C-alpha angles and dihedrals in degrees: 000000000000094000089065090062094060099055110134127218100027126204089233089061093060111108112217114225109236099235102010106050134214117012107240099213095049091045092052092047090053090049092050089051089063095057096081088050089060089055091051092048092057125315091207102039094043097039094103091045091049093048092050092044095050092044092055093046089052093050092053091044092051089057092044095053092053087072115357093181096050094041098042091129132044090234091058091052092051094045091049092052093044091051091046090050094239102103092103095042115116112265094016117146088244092056089045090052091051092052092043089054090051090049092050091049091050091049092048090052092049094048091047089056091050092046090051089057106267107153099180109085093203091054091047090050 
């Protein structure tokens, strides 16, 4: 479990912007920091999770790099896509963010099971 303690940057270190929300770049950096953890947990078992996770990070990053100043928060990306009518389009950054959130929630649940002493990976999953 030690490798979990050295993740950098951490989600808890991200400073929310009062009116604007979650900084995109810091959020993506924290997401990328989780990818090696997935390899350590089980490169075979977690391969589909990792592939999905990385794919969603990349989709959000692709939107972010088109205009880093305009899309400096996740909320601005989502609002832009909602206003443009593309938020629900397949492969949109908004859809990727939704699936990334679900992946993070799944991973948190799994790690909580392991932390609480579950030894069987299938049961923890």
